[in-house]
C-alpha positions as CSV (number, residue, x, y, z in Angstrom):
1,M,-5.5,-40.8,19.1
2,Q,-9.1,-41.8,20.3
3,L,-8.6,-44.1,23.5
4,E,-11.3,-46.7,23.6
5,V,-12.0,-49.6,26.0
6,G,-10.1,-52.7,24.7
7,M,-6.8,-51.0,23.4
8,I,-3.6,-51.8,24.1
9,L,-0.9,-49.3,24.0
10,E,2.6,-48.4,25.7
11,G,2.6,-46.0,28.8
12,K,5.3,-44.8,31.0
13,V,5.0,-45.1,34.7
14,T,5.0,-41.8,36.3
15,G,3.9,-42.6,40.0
16,I,3.6,-45.4,42.3
17,T,1.2,-45.8,45.3
18,N,0.2,-48.6,47.5
19,F,-2.7,-49.4,45.4
20,G,-1.6,-48.9,42.2
21,A,0.5,-47.3,39.3
22,F,-0.1,-44.1,37.6
23,I,0.7,-44.6,33.5
24,E,1.0,-41.6,31.0
25,L,-0.3,-42.3,28.0
26,P,-0.5,-40.7,24.6
27,E,-1.8,-37.4,24.1
28,K,-0.4,-36.5,27.9
29,K,-3.3,-38.7,29.4
30,T,-3.1,-40.5,32.4
31,G,-4.7,-44.0,33.6
32,M,-4.3,-46.0,36.5
33,V,-3.4,-49.6,37.3
34,H,-4.7,-51.0,40.4
35,I,-2.5,-53.2,42.0
36,S,-4.6,-56.4,41.2
37,E,-4.1,-55.6,37.5
38,V,-0.3,-55.3,37.7
39,A,0.9,-58.8,37.4
40,P,-0.9,-62.4,36.7
41,T,0.4,-63.2,40.4
42,F,-0.3,-61.8,43.9
43,V,1.5,-58.5,44.3
44,N,2.4,-57.4,47.7
45,Q,4.3,-54.5,47.0
46,I,3.9,-52.8,43.5
47,R,7.3,-51.8,43.7
48,D,8.8,-55.6,43.1
49,H,7.0,-55.4,39.9
50,L,7.5,-51.9,38.4
51,T,9.6,-48.8,38.4
52,E,9.2,-44.9,37.7
53,N,9.8,-44.1,34.3
54,Q,9.6,-47.8,33.1
55,V,7.7,-48.4,29.8
56,V,5.0,-50.8,30.0
57,K,2.3,-52.2,27.9
58,V,-1.4,-51.8,29.1
59,K,-5.1,-52.4,28.2
60,I,-7.8,-50.1,28.6
61,L,-10.3,-51.7,30.8
62,S,-12.6,-48.9,31.3
63,I,-12.8,-44.8,30.7
64,G,-15.2,-43.2,33.2
65,D,-17.9,-40.5,32.5
66,D,-15.0,-38.3,34.7
67,G,-12.3,-39.2,32.2
68,K,-10.5,-41.6,34.8
69,I,-8.8,-44.3,32.6
70,S,-8.7,-47.7,34.3
71,L,-5.8,-50.1,33.0
72,S,-4.4,-53.2,33.6
73,I,-0.7,-54.8,32.7
74,K,-1.8,-58.2,33.2
75,K,-4.4,-58.6,30.7
76,A,-2.1,-56.8,27.9
77,M,0.1,-59.6,28.5
78,D,-0.1,-62.7,25.7
79,P,-1.9,-65.7,26.9
80,Q,1.0,-67.8,26.7
81,S,3.3,-65.5,29.2
82,R,0.2,-65.4,31.3
83,Q,0.1,-68.9,32.0
84,Q,3.9,-69.2,32.5
85,R,4.2,-66.5,35.1
86,R,0.7,-67.5,36.8
87,R,2.4,-71.2,37.3
88,P,6.0,-71.1,38.2
89,A,7.5,-74.8,37.8
90,V,8.0,-75.1,41.7
91,S,6.7,-72.6,44.3
92,P,9.3,-71.5,46.9
93,G,9.1,-73.2,50.2
94,R,7.4,-76.3,48.9
95,P,9.1,-79.5,48.5
96,D,10.6,-79.9,44.7
97,G,8.8,-82.5,42.6
98,F,5.9,-82.7,45.0
99,E,2.2,-82.9,43.6
100,W,-0.3,-81.0,45.2
101,T,-3.2,-81.9,43.2
102,A,-4.5,-85.5,42.5
103,K,-4.0,-86.5,38.7
104,K,-7.5,-87.2,37.4
105,Q,-8.4,-90.9,36.5
106,D,-11.6,-91.1,34.6
107,N,-12.2,-94.8,34.8
108,L,-12.0,-95.2,38.6
109,S,-15.7,-95.1,40.6
110,F,-16.8,-93.5,43.1
111,E,-15.7,-96.6,45.5
112,D,-12.4,-97.2,43.9
113,M,-11.6,-93.3,44.7
114,M,-12.8,-93.6,48.5
115,S,-10.8,-96.7,48.9
116,K,-7.4,-95.1,47.3
117,F,-8.1,-92.0,49.6
118,K,-8.5,-93.8,52.7
119,S,-5.5,-96.1,52.1
120,S,-3.4,-92.8,51.1
121,S,-4.6,-91.2,54.2
122,E,-3.9,-93.8,56.8
123,E,-0.3,-94.0,55.0
124,K,0.0,-90.4,55.5
125,M,-1.1,-90.7,59.6
126,S,1.0,-93.7,60.1
127,D,3.9,-91.5,58.8
128,L,3.1,-88.5,61.0
129,K,2.7,-90.8,64.2
130,R,6.0,-92.3,63.7
131,K,7.7,-88.7,63.3
132,N,6.0,-87.4,66.1
133,A,6.8,-90.7,68.1
134,G,10.6,-90.3,67.2
135,M,10.9,-86.3,68.0
136,S,9.7,-87.3,71.4
137,R,11.9,-90.0,71.8
138,S,14.7,-87.5,71.0
139,G,13.9,-84.9,73.1
140,G,12.9,-83.0,70.1
141,S,9.6,-81.6,71.5
142,R,8.3,-78.2,70.9
143,R,7.0,-77.8,74.1
144,G,8.9,-76.0,77.3
145,S,9.6,-78.0,80.4
146,K,7.4,-77.6,83.4
């Protein structure tokens, strides 16, 4: 089988390093998946995503003149599973149900959007000041006493 750029095939993880994983391909060829191509999310530790002898689906990104084969696991995934993994329903450490991005409202003028932003900003600042005032009254200050 002649390997070509763009092919999607299965291979076995034969080695894991801090920067990537080595994958055994058909005909005893070996390619490497860089850490940035392991998953559609940020990868801190490759071993959190892969184990040695695991069979994975990979896409051939490039084949160098020197025979080095660059692979991607995330680009071998179907687009739907890539989207699902990229955007978890609720990220750890964030309040459930909190809307981090504003909903697009096409029919508002710039002035209306600015007015809404200013009102929202003032509410948030007021809440923050109220919270900080409550902490200082209850002795919950984070600064050490002198």
